[in-house]
LOSE-801962 format. One record per residue: residue in three letters; z, x, y of N, C-alpha, C in turn. Coordinates in steps of 0.001 Angstrom, whole numbers, padded with zeros to 6 digits, always signed. Atoms other than C-alpha are relative to their C-alpha. Layout:
ALAZXYZXYZXY;...
This chain:
MET+001458+000656+000264+181352+052814+159126-000752+001445-000598;LEU+000859-001261+000642+179328+055247+156750-001139-000121+000862;LYS+001291-000075-000720+176183+056380+158694-001225+000055-001008;ALA+001082+000013+000842+172945+055618+156903-001053+001411+000057;ALA+000724-001254-000095+170902+058830+155994-001396-000230+000523;THR+001492-000125-000670+167388+059703+157749-000713+000933-000501;THR+000558-001053+000249+166848+062980+156118-000314+000001-001665;ARG-000045+000050+001169+165631+064063+152728+001319+000287-000851;PRO-001412-000216+000595+168402+064056+150214-000004+001295-000666;ARG-000421-001400+000561+170193+067056+148650-000511-000093-001364;ILE+000291-000225+001134+169000+068573+145394+001139-000546-001131;SER-000742+000418+000992+172215+067654+144009+000379-001561-000234;THR+000160+001688+000213+172149+063908+144738-001041-000518-000898;LEU+001015+000371+001042+168848+063764+142821+000480+000407-001458;ILE-000438-000099+001143+170669+065381+140096+000917-000921-000418;LEU-001042+000752+000409+173417+063142+139921-000575-001442-000291;LEU+000970+001196+000058+170787+060025+140229-000568-000022-001488;THR+000853-000153+000952+168973+061366+137341+000806+000157-001225;GLY-000848-000084+001273+171869+062261+135041+000819-001176-000202;THR-000579+001204+000170+173470+059091+135650-000898-000908-000874;SER+001164+000569+000984+170199+057431+134202+000246+000381-001426;LEU-000173-000338+001482+170742+059356+131132+001266-000418-000712;LEU-001480+000489+000402+174386+058785+130667+000010-001321-000370;SER-000032+001248+000279+173875+055285+130703-000641-000401-001473;LEU+000712+000306+000818+171627+055632+127647+000736+000472-001268;ASN-000650-000831+001153+173595+058231+125310+001307+000038-000051;MET-001398-000337+000062+177130+058144+126320+000881-001025-001122;PHE-000624+000842+000966+178090+055153+124195-000611+000133-001356;MET+000392-000062+001568+176357+056095+121066+000932+000086-000970;PRO-001021-000143+001165+179335+057328+119168+000881-001290-000081;ALA-001029+001266+000005+181050+053943+120131-000687-001129-000670;LEU+000734+001247+000603+178538+051827+118361+000754-000772-001246;PRO-000760+000643+001052+180435+051180+115182+001165-000822+000381;GLN-001526+000850-000283+183837+050323+116991-000688-001291+000969;MET+000312+001416-000910+181784+047809+119514-000470-000977-001011;ALA+000399+001107+001107+180101+046179+116407+001236-000501-000601;ALA-001071+000614+000657+183455+045627+114966+000843-000919+001074;SER-000494+000465-001022+184828+044472+118300-000843-001332+000418;PHE+000878+001288-000206+181989+041841+118778-000224-000914-001200;ASN+000214+000697+001363+182142+040984+115062-001475-000268-000385;VAL+001506-000011+000336+178405+041838+114612-000421+001232-000870;GLN+000671-001112+000952+176325+043987+112098-000311+001134+000925;TYR+000376-001242-000985+175745+047543+113210-001281-000116+000289;GLY+001386-000105-000279+172036+046937+113081-000209-000754+001075;LEU+000129+000561-001157+172387+044249+115558+000602+000553+001258;MET-000803-000838-001200+174669+046403+117781-001178+001207+000516;THR+001042-000880-000478+171761+048906+118041-000796-000458+000768;VAL+001157+000689-000895+169657+046273+120005+000542+000611+001410;ALA-000364-000226-001137+171877+047568+122828-000606+001342+000455;VAL+000795-001261-000302+169865+050765+122419-001406-000206+000231;ALA+001565+000238+000070+166371+049676+121500-000200-000947+001131;GLY+000177+001194-001180+166575+046453+123892+000139+000636+001270;TYR-000142-000752-001498+167919+048816+126820-001274+000766+000322;LEU+001052-001045-000430+165023+051084+126245-001197-000942+000409;VAL+000980+000956-000601+162588+048056+126578+000064-000563+001388;ALA-000277+000367-001608+164279+046862+129831+000036+001109+000975;ALA+000244-001092-000811+164169+050201+131029-001468+000187+000536;ALA+001477+000026-000289+160491+050458+130627-000491-001000+000838;ILE+000381+001139-000855+160041+047160+132299+000409+000509+001582;MET-000370-000367-001288+162125+048287+135061-000726+001175+000710;GLN+000650-001056-000387+160380+051584+135493-001424-000333+000642;LEU+001564+000411-000601+156946+049481+136123+000225-000540+001118;LEU-000188+000649-001351+158946+047535+138832+000345+001125+001183;TRP-000456-000737-001003+160619+050452+140653-001059+001028+000707;GLY+001004-001071-000756+157813+053022+141004-000867-000692+000922;PRO+001009+000777-000972+155144+050540+142756+000721-000644+001408;LEU-000704+000550-000980+158017+048999+144772+000397+001349+000973;SER-000223-001084-000829+158937+052402+145931-001034+000651+000978;ASP+001343-000506-000833+155486+053273+147023-000438-001021+001112;ARG+000136+000929-000816+155277+050011+148821+001007-000102+001101;TYR-000965+000051-001039+158618+049722+150460+000932+001202+000460;GLY-000819-001323-000294+160007+053195+150528+001038+000269-001163;ARG-000851-000279+001084+162268+055163+148169+001421-000586+000195;ARG-001469+000449-000245+165627+054595+149941+000410-001338-000461;SER-000532+001315+000167+165735+050917+149986-000140-000403-001383;ILE+000064+000270+001550+164564+050430+146391+001108+000607-000853;LEU-001066-000709+000734+166995+053102+145157+001378-000584+000239;LEU-001607+000686-000300+170034+051364+146874+000093-001248-000686;ILE-000130+001136+000639+168951+047993+145295+000275+000311-001493;ALA-000176-000481+001466+168668+049430+141951+001464+000368-000651;ILE-001467-000234+000420+172099+051025+141936+000791-000905+000272;CYS-000967+001216-000245+173766+047878+143203+000048-000834-001141;ILE+000046+000873+001313+172360+046044+140027+000674+000919-000989;PHE-000695-000985+001073+173655+049051+137769+001604-000189+000225;PHE-001377+000050-000493+177102+048772+139598+000554-001350-000487;GLY-000497+001218+000242+177464+045164+139136-000111-000125-001690;ALA+000122+000386+001566+176197+045006+135307+000932+000900-000649;SER-001377-000738+000319+178651+047887+134530+001103-000656-000277;ILE-001608+000824-000161+181660+045792+135703-000421-001224-001051;GLY+000444+001033+000737+179885+042805+133841+000170+000257-001519;GLY-000109-000594+001414+179711+045121+130415+001225+000113-000134;PHE-001340-000213+000185+183209+046039+130929+001085-001188-000449;LEU-000628+001007+000089+184456+042607+131298-000271-001112-001214;ALA+000726+000855+001198+182331+040928+128380+000732-000099-001275;THR-000761+000119+001421+183928+039297+125269-000700-000493-000773;ASN+001180+000439+000668+180781+037790+124151-001208+000936-000226;PHE+001142-001158-000034+177935+039932+122585-001041-000149+000596;TRP+001229+000301-000628+175121+038238+123901+000120+000150+001619;ILE-000258-000302-001435+176842+038233+127433-000059+001434+000246;PHE-000022-001420-000192+177496+041961+126998-001459+000204-000046;LEU+001294-000672+000132+173928+042424+125759-001054-000148+001206;ALA+000911+000399-001247+172375+040531+129115+000652+000993+000990;PHE-000576-000928-001030+174699+042950+131182-000521+001469-000284;ARG+000515-001446+000173+173562+046124+129263-001551+000017+000350;PHE+001455+000035-000273+169893+045184+129706-000123+000185+001727;LEU+000127-000131-001488+170566+044771+133686+000235+001494+000171;GLN-000083-001671-000133+172003+048597+133343-001155+000446+000119;SER+001263-000862+000024+168667+049681+132911-000673+000150+001388;ALA+000649-000124-001377+167940+049248+136663+000307+001514+000655;VAL-000507-001339-000468+169580+052679+137005-000910+001031-000300;VAL+001142-000852+000360+166436+054327+135610-000919+000216+001299;ALA+000382-000284-001139+165340+054053+139118+000269+001402+000583;GLY-000405-001332-000644+167408+057205+139883-000983+001013-000387;GLY+000706-000987+000555+165289+059133+137587-001765+000132+000672;VAL+001511+000174-000470+161778+057629+138717-000137+000361+001419;ILE-000101-000363-001559+162452+057855+142509+000260+001260+000316;SER-000360-001472-000054+163946+061233+142384-001335+000831-000296;GLN+001173-000768+000173+160794+062657+140924-000988-000181+000904;ALA+000956+000162-001131+158706+060854+143419+000597+000620+001304;ILE-000570-000714-001321+160887+062163+146233-000401+001472+000124;ILE+000395-000975-000047+160285+065489+144974-001632+000469+000110;ARG+001429-000169-000055+156632+065107+144745-000344-000342+001592;ASP+000407+000349-001561+156681+063562+148382+000028+001384+000752;THR-000251-000937-001162+157855+066742+149791-000123+001678-000769;ALA+000437-001640+000657+156575+069914+147533-001360-000082-000647;SER+001049-000287+000415+153537+071141+146206-000086-000130-001453;ASP-000079+000135+001601+152413+070956+142442+001051+000896-000548;GLU-000899-001106+000680+153928+074212+141291+001325+000276+000343;GLU-001296-000122-000405+156795+074183+143487+000913-001321-000619;ALA-000611+001294+000398+157524+070450+142352+000394+000367-001376;ALA-000140-000248+001397+157198+071536+138702+001265+001017-000072;SER-001075-001094+000020+159800+074516+139470+001302-000744+000321;LEU-001195+000533-000202+162226+072206+141206+000436-001150-000977;LEU-000353+001113+000902+162016+069400+138648+000693+000714-001286;GLY-000786-000562+000933+162859+072090+136271+001294+000401+000021;TYR-001274-000309-000408+165922+073316+138044+000943-001305-000003;VAL-000621+001195+000035+166913+069599+138415+000184-000492-001282;ALA-000296+000266+001565+166581+068883+134812+000821+000718-000776;MET-000760-000791+000517+168235+071889+133893+001523-000127+000170;VAL-001616+000557-000414+171664+070845+135633+000175-001253-000447;MET-000283+001127+000325+171202+067333+135018+000272-000145-001696;ALA-000327+000245+001400+171134+068019+131235+001415+000213-000491;LEU-001419+000167+000488+174730+068372+131223+000411-001466-000157;ALA-000406+001643+000233+174840+064532+131283-000287-000293-001445;PRO+000065+000476+001346+173421+063995+127935+000508+001042-001057;LEU-000987-001040+001097+175341+067183+126578+001073-000084+000002;VAL-001654+000301+000067+178812+066146+127717+000114-001517-000345;GLY-000189+001507+000141+177842+062347+127565+000594-000378-001575;PRO-000393+000578+001180+178086+061728+123931+001528+000595-000563;ALA-001528-000736+000442+181189+064250+123448+000993-000842+000779;LEU-000831+000598-000738+182782+062571+126207+000121-001596-000490;GLY-000197+001271+000636+182054+059110+124846+000747-000214-001325;GLY-001036+000255+001150+183282+059739+121652+001256+000382+000197;ALA-001406-000039-000295+186453+061074+122793+000770-001057+000706;MET-000320+001083-000422+186884+058231+124797+000376-001026-000598;THR-000150+001085+001003+186264+055876+122281+001260+000412-000887;GLU-001175-000326+000669+188850+057703+120118+001259-000330+000568;ILE-001564-000014-000856+191730+057609+122728+000028-001284+000680;PHE-000540+001155-000850+191186+054699+124933-000946-001545-000570;GLY+000683+001213+000325+188496+052495+123195-001402-000187+000804;TRP+001157-000165-000584+184940+051662+123915-000253-000354+001330;HIS+000123+000770-001340+185520+049521+127221+000201+001228+001012;SER-000135-001015-000857+186572+052871+128810-001097+000504+000482;ILE+001138-000475-000391+183012+053869+128797-000594-000808+001147;PHE+000801+000907-001241+181772+050892+130832+000782-000080+001221;LEU-000765-000289-001270+184725+051398+133242-000437+001170+000724;PHE+000491-001221-000483+183498+054885+133698-001454-000279+000596;TYR+001236+000341-000634+179841+053432+134430+000203-000626+001382;SER-000182+001068-001288+181220+050943+137061+000592+001070+001025;VAL-000395-000862-000906+183078+053898+138864-001225+000865+000362;ALA+001202-000956-000336+179956+056117+138597-000915-000719+000888;GLY+001093+000538-000949+177825+053330+140171+000458-000235+001402;GLY-000429+000162-001399+180058+052740+143074-000055+001241+000654;ILE+000120-001297-000578+180113+056556+143777-001557+000097+000343;LEU+001575-000323-000119+176295+056896+143386-000393-001082+001255;LEU+000493+001065-001008+175792+053661+145923+000330+000540+001269;ILE-000519-000676-001259+177955+055567+148648-000735+001229+000206;LEU+000821-001207-000057+176082+058754+147949-001326-000227+000355;CYS+001473+000222-000463+172581+057301+148224+000079-000561+001566;TRP+000003+000361-001331+173678+055654+151453-000051+000926+001190;VAL-000363-000833-001135+174949+058439+153187-000872+001456-000118;ASP+000577-001272+000384+172449+061253+151657-001513-000311-000177;VAL+001300+000089+000333+169089+059660+150700-000821-000912+001292;GLY+000808+000429-001194+166713+059406+153656-001495-000465-000655;GLU+001308+000338+000345+163289+057998+153592-001288+001309-000090;THR+001106-000889+000082+160389+060434+152083-001315-000408-000178;ASN+001259+000397+000217+157723+058326+151536-000786-000518+001279;LYS+000577+000332-001228+155614+058383+154686-001344-000663+000005;ASN+001592+000753+000271+152407+056811+153348+000407-001203-000768;GLN-000420+001329+000868+153732+053396+152157-001291-000683+000185;SER+001006+000985+000392+151073+051147+150778+000286-001435+000942;ASN+000024+001129-000792+150182+047979+152950+000421-001236-000772;SER-000339+001405+000396+150833+045302+150418+000241+000541-001745;ILE-000090-000128+001316+151937+045083+146555-001467-000566-000744;ALA+001213+000150+000618+148573+043520+145953-000899+001138-000104;GLU+000716-001112-000277+146862+046454+147423+000289+001137-001219;GLN-000580-000891+001010+149045+048642+145175-000535-000148-001342;PHE+000648+000419+001319+147999+046814+141963-001555+000367-000278;ARG+001579-000090-000118+144342+046985+142938-000241+001612-000256;SER+000399-001317-000056+144682+050783+142927+000448+000479-001513;TYR-000449-000435+001069+146076+050805+139429-001179+000526-001048;PRO+000938-000262+000668+142705+050896+137783-000433+001664+000006;GLU+000289-001604-000135+142364+054694+139091+000915+000570-000933;LEU-000725-000571+000757+145101+055455+137091-000300-000351-001726;PHE+000257+000306+001571+144451+053421+133827-001387+000740-000379;ARG+001295-000684+000486+140805+055099+133885+000181+001332-000331;SER+000057-001482+000034+142004+058516+134105+000660+000601-001383;ARG-000336-000433+001442+142187+060382+130655+001283+001019+000315;ARG-001116-001020-000370+144418+063110+132548+001379-000973-000177;PHE-001257+000792-000008+147162+060262+133230+000247-000403-001524;TRP-000299+000705+001393+147021+058954+129601+000446+001354-000899;ALA-000222-001161+000760+146956+062427+128027+001467+000604+000311;TYR-001335-000314-000288+150137+063529+130100+000959-000893-000345;SER-000878+000765+000370+151963+060429+129700+000298-000142-001562;LEU-000082-000037+001360+151359+060231+125879+000735+001288-000716;GLY-000600-001371+000434+152349+063989+125575+001482-000122+000321;LEU-001222+000338-000205+155545+063095+127240+000587-001231-000858;MET-000558+001070+000874+156053+059851+125234+000279+000704-001469;PHE-000201-000490+001291+155651+061962+121764+001051+001071+000173;SER-001132-001061+000074+157833+064956+123048+001146-000715+000190;ILE-001158+000649-000295+160549+062645+124299+000364-000841-001374;GLY-000236+000612+001201+160021+060737+121074+000751+000517-001036;GLY-000957-000955+000757+161485+063706+119131+001488-000326+000328;PHE-001196+000071-000342+164498+063227+121118+000657-001131-000523;PHE-000491+001253+000425+164738+059381+120497+000227-000227-001680;THR-000154-000024+001719+164042+059905+116584+001231+000748-000321;PHE-001262-000463+000535+166950+062060+116523+001170-000688+000293;ILE-001159+000588-000315+169507+060495+118342+000199-001368-000574;SER-000070+001391+000555+168840+057012+116788+000219+000243-001659;GLY-000274-000258+001301+169063+058642+113307+001131+000786-000344;ALA-000961-001356-000004+171596+061400+113856+001221-000569-000725;ALA-001344+000302+000680+174827+059177+113068-000179-000488-001219;LEU+000123+000508+001390+173427+057631+109929-000250+001227-000791;VAL+000058-001192+000423+172147+061037+108731+001247+000821-000556;VAL-001317-000922+000055+175358+062918+109306+000935-000752-000597;SER-001264+000761+000752+177747+060226+107924-000301+000320-001485;GLN+000467-000011+001378+175655+060479+104582-000179+001446-000513;GLU+000234-001389+000441+175080+064205+104526+001238+000896+000154;PHE-001123-000966-000637+178164+065823+106384+001248-000785+000446;ASN-001212+000824-000372+181694+064693+106980+000461+000680+001347;LEU-000301-000405-001208+182096+064842+110756+000841-001097+000519;SER-000736+001093-000766+184649+062737+113269-001063-000394+000729;THR+000882+000235-001043+183058+060921+115943-000050+000701+001114;THR+000081-000728-001236+184060+063285+118555-001156+001148-000370;TRP+000514-001292+000340+182456+066406+116696-001684-000661-000186;LEU+001301+000620+000063+179156+063834+115961-000547+000037+001421;GLY+000630+000057-001409+178930+063280+119695-000249+001389+000607;VAL+000256-001225-000277+179219+066868+120176-001291+000685-000623;GLY+001383-000420+000760+176418+067487+117709-001330-000793+000588;ILE+001090+000738-000685+174254+064571+119189-000315+000777+001499;GLY+000025-000513-001314+174843+066186+122776-000656+001457-000021;SER+000429-001365+000041+173873+069627+121503-001481+000282+000443;ILE+001441-000254-000185+170122+069113+121829-000102+000304+001424;SER+000141-000046-001323+170699+068877+125511+000471+001548+000497;GLY-000322-001240-000234+172073+072455+125394-001486+000735-000025;GLY+001404-000397-000143+168408+073477+124503-000866-000349+000957;PHE+000714+000366-001077+166944+071257+126919+000236+000644+001378;MET-000532-000573-001413+169158+072760+129807-000804+001667+000079;PHE+000567-001428-000037+167964+076466+128612-001586-000061+000284;GLY+001371+000203-000356+164286+075162+128500-000517-000189+001408;ASN+000160+000460-001314+164460+073667+131916+000125+001301+000938;PHE-000320-001375-000842+165894+077030+133293-001109+000895-000139;VAL+001221-000858+000276+163033+078985+131810-001321-000643+000606;SER+001092+000368-000756+160681+076603+133266+000140-000113+001451;GLY-000167+000098-001516+162144+076396+136937+000049+001519+000249;ARG-000170-001361-000500+162388+080320+136694-001474+000535-000096;PHE+001114-000682+000288+158930+081063+135262-001480-000905+000042;THR+000953+000643+000078+156517+078265+135766-000827+000362+001207;GLN+000825-000534-001023+155264+079763+139058-000678+001223-000185;VAL+000792-001554+000526+154526+082992+137225-001019-000213-000876;LEU+000679+000555+001255+153101+081520+133993-000991-000819+000371;GLY+001065+001091-000156+151411+078502+135294+000414-001288-000780;MET-000278+001378+000567+152002+074784+134125-000484-000022-001392;HIS+000767+000151+001464+149505+075115+131252+000721+000759-000913;ARG-000651-000606+001192+151259+077991+129314+001561-000288-000043;ILE-001526+000534+000153+154813+076551+129972-000223-001128-000880;MET-000175+001142+000718+153838+073478+128521-000539+000190-001455;VAL+000354-000306+000987+151837+074870+125734+001209+000729-001066;LEU-001190-000560+000660+155040+077142+124769+000901-000949-000453;GLY-001018+000856+000478+157321+074376+124851-000386-000952-001228;ARG+000349+000794+001293+155313+072162+122205+000103+000682-001222;LEU-000154-000938+001120+155225+075145+119983+001445+000198-000507;CYS-001362-000093+000380+158839+075582+120082+000640-001377-000286;ALA-000493+001465+000631+159387+071825+119480-000508-000284-001352;ILE+000416+000305+001444+157383+071975+116237+000764+001067-000908;LEU-000610-000872+000648+159099+075228+115100+001366-000562-000664;GLY-001365+000425+000259+162630+073824+114944+000048-000958-001088;PRO+000031+000714+001285+162034+070808+112540-000805+000642-000940;THR+000740-000486+001133+159555+072635+110605+000998+000984-000894;ILE-001097-000820+000837+162429+075107+109612+001176-000788-000806;GLY-000954+000744+000585+164756+072484+109094-000703-000848-001222;LEU+000715+000812+000906+162319+070546+106966-000096+000840-001403;VAL+000062-000750+000971+161749+073480+104827+001345+000272-000787;LEU-001055-000078+000847+165173+074197+104125+000752-001072-000508;SER-000484+001317+000607+166029+070696+103412-000299-000191-001368;TYR+000430+000016+001313+164200+071009+100342+000439+001082-000778;THR-000535-001072+000777+165912+073960+099269+001732-000152+000035;GLY-001497+000308-000357+169493+072352+100000+000918+000959+000623;SER-000723-000885-000725+170327+074831+102388+000442-000293+001470;VAL-000497+000634-001583+171193+072484+105408+001485-000332-000075;ASN-001233+000495-000602+174710+072266+106993-000035-000628+001067;ALA-000031+000596-001370+175648+070526+109980-000355+000832+001072;VAL+000284-001126-001122+175398+073666+112141-001458+000274-000218;ILE+001546-000220+000037+171794+074380+110730-000858-001079+000130;TYR+000812+001085-000421+170626+070966+111222+000158-000151+001474;PHE-000010+000069-001602+171752+070755+114949-000520+001108+000588;GLY+000562-001267-000719+170609+074250+115407-001333-000199-000049;CYS+001428+000328-000021+167109+073363+114381-000264-001021+001028;ILE+000207+000955-001065+167289+070265+116686+000126+000571+001238;LEU+000117-000359-001090+167976+072566+119461-001279+000539+000421;PHE+001510-000347-000518+164312+073612+119586-000687-001034+000330;ILE+000662+001372-000571+163391+070084+120351+000378-000005+001477;GLY-000350+000199-001138+165478+070288+123321-000497+001091+000836;VAL+000704-000945-000788+164140+073637+124489-001401-000103+000266;GLY+001621+000289-000388+160501+072658+124037-000039-001104+000963;ASN+000072+001231-001011+161108+069357+126092+000344+000571+001152;GLY-000282-000796-001116+162805+071599+128622-001136+000725+000652;LEU+001206-000866-000619+159807+073786+128929-001118-000573+000443;SER+001181+000412-000189+157136+071424+128899+000189-001326+001071;GLY-000201+001153-000629+158577+068226+130526-000132+000164+001604;PRO+000324-000140-001485+158580+069251+134386-001280-000002+000429;SER+001492-000170-000677+154874+070448+134525-000651-001198-000582;ALA+000691+001143+000449+153839+067220+132350+000319-001174+001176;ASN-000209+001008-001096+155780+065030+134946-000715+000142+001322;VAL+000877-000234-001150+154168+066790+137809-001480-000361-000001;GLY+001557+000272+000501+150804+066530+136031-000220-001682+000103;VAL+000002+001589+000236+151432+062621+135762-000340-000364+001602;MET-000217+000348-001240+152204+062349+139428-001126+000490+001030;SER+001150-000749-000721+149191+064656+140674-001318-000671-000097;VAL+001169+000703+000306+146448+062558+139136-000365-000883+001129;ARG+000123+000721-001290+146770+060276+142217+001044+000042+000739;PRO-001023-000126-000958+149163+061612+144863+000690-001107+000674;LYS-000344+001270-000794+149165+058359+146762+000896-001136-000738;LEU-000568+000947+000853+150469+056519+143682+000868+000838-000782;ALA-001122-000894+000742+153261+059123+142771+000943-000846-000435;GLY-000999+001192+000542+155774+056414+142394-000181-000825-000820;SER+000508+000693+001070+153837+054260+140540-000373+000806-001529;ALA+000442-000905+001079+152384+056867+138328+001318+000462-000986;ALA-001494-000317+000661+156202+057994+137534+000401-000948-000584;GLY-000465+001264+000556+157133+054481+136884-000818-000258-001124;MET+000613+000131+001080+154366+054022+134614+000019+000832-001298;ALA-000219-000996+000946+154755+057226+132806+001320-000264-000661;GLY-001356+000277+000751+158431+056528+132249-000082-001296-000798;ALA+000080+001301+000931+157857+052952+130956-000814+000522-001139;ILE+000624-000022+001232+155308+054322+128444+000898+000871-000967;VAL-001000-000808+000833+157886+056958+127435+001165-000687-000587;ILE-001038+000670+000497+160746+054783+127082-000548-001273-000803;GLY+000820+001032+000589+158496+052003+125689-000081+000478-001468;GLY+000336-000709+001160+157514+054568+123016+001247+000300-000623;GLY-001133-000119+000557+161265+055378+122483+000679-001169-000582;ALA-000777+001208+000608+162302+051796+121817-000779-000068-001506;VAL+000722+000288+001352+159358+051835+118988+000740+001135-000905;PHE-000320-001217+000740+160452+055456+117657+001352-000293-000535;THR-001157+000100+000469+164180+054343+117552+000105-001239-000928;TRP+000026+001058+001052+163281+050959+115730-000625+000478-001272;LEU+000800-000850+001007+160868+052924+113332+001002+000800-000665;THR-000801-000830+000735+163730+055397+112654+000914-000593-000793;GLY-000892+001065+000658+166153+052665+111898-000342-000376-001212;VAL+000833+000640+001204+163792+051149+109554+000047+000931-001093;LEU+000366-001120+001040+162811+054280+107676+001060+000566-000566;LEU-001358-000809+000568+166296+055870+107325+000654-000884-000581;THR-000908+000949+000713+167851+052643+106287-000493-000199-001384;THR+000509-000039+001671+165498+052463+103133+000083+001333-000449;THR+000196-001234+000871+165130+056080+102491+001510+000835+000203;GLY-001480-000556-000190+168575+057460+104228-000157+001578-000348;THR-000128-001358+000389+167217+061091+103714-000188+000886+001252;LEU+000291-000816-000964+167782+064011+105782-001383+000577+000356;ALA+001692-000665+000051+164053+065309+105028-000689-001142+000946;MET+000762+001146-000634+162629+061960+106205+000336+000142+001797;HIS-000533+000169-001280+164569+062130+109593-000644+001472+000607;LEU+000509-001333-000694+163342+065866+110322-001513-000071-000245;PHE+001536+000294-000161+159730+064671+109255-000408-000758+001116;LEU+000277+000947-001169+159735+061941+111726-000136+000929+001363;ILE-000316-000644-001391+160913+064175+114586-001199+001183-000092;LEU+001111-000878-000153+158122+066957+113518-001239-000654+000161;LEU+001319+000681-000664+155345+064272+113829-000040-000299+001227;CYS+000169+000385-001398+156313+063371+117101-000246+001424+000895;SER+000425-001459-000639+156279+067163+118007-001338+000370-000106;LEU+001594-000397+000317+152737+067731+116567-000908-001103+001056;ALA+000819+000741-000812+151365+064687+118432+000281+000030+001351;GLY+000011-000433-001606+152829+065874+121724-000693+001129+000089;PHE+000525-001057-000042+151493+069108+121120-001660-000196+000137;LEU+001259+000482-000105+147981+067407+120589-000517-000470+001332;CYS+000301+000971-001104+148042+065345+123586-000034+001173+001277;ILE-000110-000922-000964+149098+068381+125927-001290+001125-000312;ALA+001427-000988+000041+146103+070698+124439-001103-000827+000435;TYR+001158+000831-000388+143717+067809+125261+000101-000034+001586;VAL-000055-000084-001608+145071+067572+128794-000357+001253+000760;ILE+000464-001339-000674+144794+071220+129434-001643+000274-000142;ALA+001470-000120+000497+141069+071118+127703-000627-000567+001439;ILE+000637+000788-000986+140411+068540+130518-000028+000761+001346;GLU-000280-000525-001316+141929+070225+133345-000790+001363+000320;ARG+000830-000973-000091+140022+073518+132645-001412-000234+000217;ARG+001643+000597-000163+136654+071571+132428-000106-000248+001412;LEU+000033+000444-001355+137496+070110+135894-000031+001142+000910;ALA-000285-001301-000922+138390+073509+137418-001103+000581-000200;ALA+001139-000729+000204+135287+074966+135886-001289-000596+000801;THR+001018+000978-000923+132941+072130+137633+000319+000085+001204;ASN-000230-000222-001473+134574+072803+141056-000219+001123+000643;
């Protein structure tokens, strides 16, 4: 009989939980054409498995954060992983597209791994320390989206798309056991009722800092969603790459993300959260700007294209941990709820960016348009972070 955990989890466990939530999004991206043929649906309809998943994940995050504030991190995490485990098996066995889609939406329960892991770190660390820890966690778990598309592309080529959902099923089972034996309860100040929890929400909704941090994250990660949702189409038109190399290219953004998180983890306590966030946003603007200029000169090949996209990963890695800590620090007693709502805003925005990118690239289909959309997201993210820093400095000056 496996003994239930009573102490705070290891960082490695939080890394695996967060990494699996990312794998569930991007690992099967290279398999979309094969899946569309398998279910006998158009590619555009098949992409609902991505955009629809993002909407479901946004809703799930609105549930898991408040529930973990009320009932504790451990119990809610175990329930969420159970749902993901069952849905992955259902997706593997499904022969009808709509049944598959239902299980695919249920898989979004795994986003609790990322939301609750952030809340656990916030429960047990100060702001600067939490930003540093989140940087290290994100650096290591960035291997998931880096390896995921490449692994998914190779598995699709060799075994077919079903193998990816078999992988999800096995991962869900392992995570369920790991959570049981390693994740103890860290929320020592659980709210008295869900009603009380929701009555506290206006505190977050009225906070300009919360919205600025959340929208900054949304636009920052929006550049990533814009990239992954349009890369397959743009690359197929501009460059001659196999699905395996396409997966490697899509995953390459995570190499930059990993490096950015390493720098964030190493230097946030030295430079401070504000400087790290500004540096990250400037980096995210630089990459697509260079790519856009080169696209008009006809000098872009696959290596240059994916190289410019690396700057998006680096920028998100630098600014993301501090922005996430900022979200949860607006009202520390609502850390789980804040993380969940911010995550819902990010993923909901991602669904919009995914849909908008698909529409615009289907009509224009140009590399320049793709890079321009990514640049717009990066610029908007910079403006949000600049605004929240101005608010923080005014608050510090008056205290």
